[in-house]
N, C-alpha and C positions, 0 to 999 in steps of 0.2 A: 419458537421454542415452546413446547407444551407446558401447560401450567402444572405445578407440583401437586401431587395427590396428597390430600390431607389424611392423617390418621383418623380412624373412626373414633368418635367421642364415646367414652364409656362411663358407666356409673361411678367408677372410681375417680375419674376426672371431675365429675360433677360434685361428688362428695368432698373432694379436696378443695375445690373452688368455694363451696358453700360452707366449709368448716364443720361438716357433719360426718357420721359414719356411712358406710356403703348401705347398710340396712335402712338407715333413716332416709337416705336419698331414694332408695327403691320404694319405700313406703309412700313418700311424698309424691313421687312421679306416678305411681300406680293408683293414687287416690285412696289408699287404705286409711280407714279411720277406726276410732275406738281403741280401748285399752289404755292402761295407765301411762304408757310411754308413746302414745300416738304423737306425731309431729304437731307442734303448735302451728297456728295459722301463719305466724311470722316465719317459722322455720320452713314450712312448706313453700311459702312465697320465695324465700331466699334460694331454696333448691331449684324451683322452677325458673327463677331469674338466672341462676348459674347455667342451667340447661340451655336456656335461650341464648345466653352470652357465648357459650361454647359451641352452639350449633347442633345440639342434640335434637334432632328433628322430630316432629309429630309422627312422621312416617315410621321412624325407628320405634317409637313408643307404641304406636298402633300395631306394628308388626309383632312386637313382643307380646302385646295383649292377645293377639289372635292366636299365636303359636304356643302360649304358655297359660292356657285357660284354667288349669286345675289349681294353680297356686298351692301345690301340695309337694312336700319333701318327705322322702322316706329315710329311715335310719335303721341300720342293722347292728345289733349288739350280740355278744355271746350270751349274756343273761342280764336282763334289766334288774335283777335282784343284786347284781354286783354294784357295790357302793360307788365305785369310781365311774362306771358307765352310766349309772343313774344320775350322778352329778353332771357328767358331760351332757347327757340328754336334757337335763334341766336348762343348761345354757343354750343348747340347740333350740329348744322350744321357745325360750324367751326371745332369742335373736330372730327366729323365724317369724314369730308373732309381730315383732317390731317391723319386719320387712314386708308384712302382709301375706305371709304364708301359713299354712297349717302343716302339721307333722303327723306321721304315723311311724311306729316303731315295731320291730319284730325281733324275737330271739332266734339265734342260729345255733346255739350250743357249741360253737367252734367246730361245727361239722361242715366241710366244704359242700356236700350235697345239699344240706339244709340251707346253707348260705345262698346257693344258686336258686333254689326253689323259692325262698322268700323274696329274693331280688326280683325274680320274674313275676311273682304275684304283684309286687309293688308297681313294676313297670306296666303290667296289664291294667292297673288302676290309674295309670297315667300320672305317676309322680313326675315332676319336672327334673329331679335330680336325686342322688343318693348320698347320704353321709354314712360312711362305713366304719364301724368301730371294732370289727373283728378281722381285720386284714391279717393274712398269714402267708407263709411261704408255700402253703399247700393250695392246690386247686388253681384254676386258670380264669376265674370269674373276672378279675380286675382287667386283665389283658383283653378279655372278650368284650367287656363293657366299653373299653377304650376304642376297640375296633368298630363297635356299633355306634360310636359317637354319643354314648350316654354320659351326661355330666355327673361327676362324682368327686367326693373329697374323702380322704381318710382322716380319722381322728383316733387318738390314743396310740395306735400302732402305725408304723410305716412299712412300706415294702416297695422295692424298685424305685422308679422315678415318678411315681404317681403323686399328685398334690396331696399334702398331708399337713395337719396341725397336730403336733405332738409335744410332749415335754422333751426337754433335752436330756434324754436318758443316759447319754454318754457322760455328760457333766455330772449327773446325779450319781452314777456308779463311782466315778472318780472321787466325788466328795466323801462318800462312805469310806473308801479305801484310805484317804488322807486322814480322816477322823480316827480310824482304828490304828493307823500307823502312829499318829500323834499320841495315842493312849498306850503305845508300847507293845501292841499285840504282834505275835509271830505265828501262832497256830490258829488258823481261821478256816471256816467252812462257808460255802455259798449255796443257798437254796435258790436255784437258778430259774425256777418257773418252767413254763413250756418252751421247748426249743424252737417251735415254729412262730412264736410271737416276738416281735422286735422289742417289746417292753422287757422281756426276760433276757434276750440275747444281748441287747445293747448294754443294759445295766451290768450284766455279768462280765461281758468282754472288757468294758471300761474299768471295772473293779480289778480284774485279773491283770490287765496291762499296767495299771498304776502300781499294783502290788509287786509285779515283776520288776518295774522300773526302780523300786526301792531295794532290789536284790533279794526278794523273798519269793517263795513259791507256795502254791496251794496244791496239794496232791489231787490227782484226778478223781479219786474216790471220795473227795470232800467237796466236789462240785456236783450237786445232785439236782436233777430236774424233777418236776412234779407239778400238779395242778396249782392254780392260783387261789387256793382256799385253805381254811384252817386244817382240814383233814389231810390235804396234800402236804402242808407244811409240817404237820406232826409226823407223817410217814417219812418225809425226806430227812427230818432231823433224826429220827430213829435210825435210818440207814447210816447217817454220819456217826452216830454214837456206837453203832455196831462194827465200825471199822477198827482195825488193830491200832494200838497205841493210845496215848492220853487224849482226852477229848479236847476240842478246840477251846481257846479262851475267848473267841469272838465268832459271831455268825452274822452274815449279811443275807437277809431274805428279801427277794426282789418284789415282795408284795406284803402289805401289812397283815393280811389275814393268814398268810403262810407263816409270818413271824409269830403271830399269836398261837397258832398250832404248835410251832417249834417251842415256844415258851412252856406249853403243857408237857411236851416230851422231856424237856430239860428238868422240869419240876419232878416228874415221875422218876427220873434217873437220880434224884437227890442233888441236883445242881441248882445253885441259886442264880437266877437271872440278875444281872447288874453287879454281882459279886464274883461268882465263879466263872460265869460266861456272860460276856456282853452280847447284845443283839440289837441290830438295826433293821428296820423295815423300810417300806417304800409306799408312798401315796399320802401319808399322814391323814388317814381317815379320822373322823371325829372321835372314835373310840380310843385311838392310840394314846391320847393324853390322859384318859380317864381310867386306864387299867391300874390294878393295885401297884404294879411297877410300871410307871409310864414309859411308853415305847418311843425310843428315838426313831425318827423317820424322815424321809426325804419328801417334801411337799411339792406338788405340781399344781398349778392353777387350773383345775379341771373344769370349773364353771366357765372360765375364760376360754378354755380349749373348745368347748361347745359353741360359744358365741363366735369365735374366730372361724370355726369350721363353716358356719352358715355364711359369714361374710365372704369367705373364699369361694363357696359354692355360688353365691349370688354373682360374684365377679365372673365366674366361669359361664354361668347362664347368660351373662351380658356379653359374652364373646371374648373375654380376656383369657390369658394363660398365666395365672399368678404362680409364684414360687411357693414352696413349702415354708411352714413356720414352725420353729422350735421354741417353746416357752421355757424360760429359765427356772430351774428348781432351787429349793432352799432346804438345807439340812437343819432339822430341829432336834437338838440333842437333849435327851431326857435321862432319867435315872437308869434305864436299861443298858446304857453304854457310857455313862459319864465318868466312871472311875477308871483309873489307870489299870493296866493288866496286873493280875494277882502275882 
């Protein structure tokens, strides 16, 4: 009877056995040094002992070093000036450094052609894998990368069955709906963001489904799409205010900066945020709590999202097929929506 074939030992196995993260295991095995979070001598020895105990061969390690010599990861973002993506990239850079990698980042401006061009430039410079923060329903880059065997992970947004680390935007949208229902609101509007981005579509869909489950409806002309920035939020809010009938008593903006723009439009219309109209944003940027009327918002651990994205990519580079991760959100209620409906 032939001997049973053993499953290939992976970095994740070693990390679990040694009681460390995947990035720490990678750094220890590849001999990376330096930095505030470099593995201690004891930790490195524990990782090497786990590798030997589990049968992670020198040939495996040597092969990895031969075929992954750049130790470089690339990241694509719509705009690095975006607070959320900048925070995610901070987590990416930190975790990559801990794992012995360097990073490069490029703006794509949410343009599919620019996304492909920037990805190809990075691949020409021999990045080992990509972290993609601008995934959308447009274009075919992700399917093409998969066909070509290019390792990649999505962060912030998800699409298809590609491996991704995102916030649980469905739960987040539902939390906002439950909060506004609890405050007695009936007339609401949704500033839904860009329709091609899962961050907008998932949050909007979950909100509307929970609202409908409560026996209430949101008119189609009060679900308005637009850019994820203050100017887009102001324009979307103005479109809502221009619709026939009384204004909404509550607004859900799927992005904090869109919410801030909407607050300006409400002010200019003579409506008081937090009194005449409640408003809730999303992402809980640092500015939200410091506004003259502090903004209620759904917080997602964006720094952790970047770190976990690197860990997932390192696992893929090690030959694994990890599942996607959704990080739990938290609603932070502030003065912009804390009162019951007028």
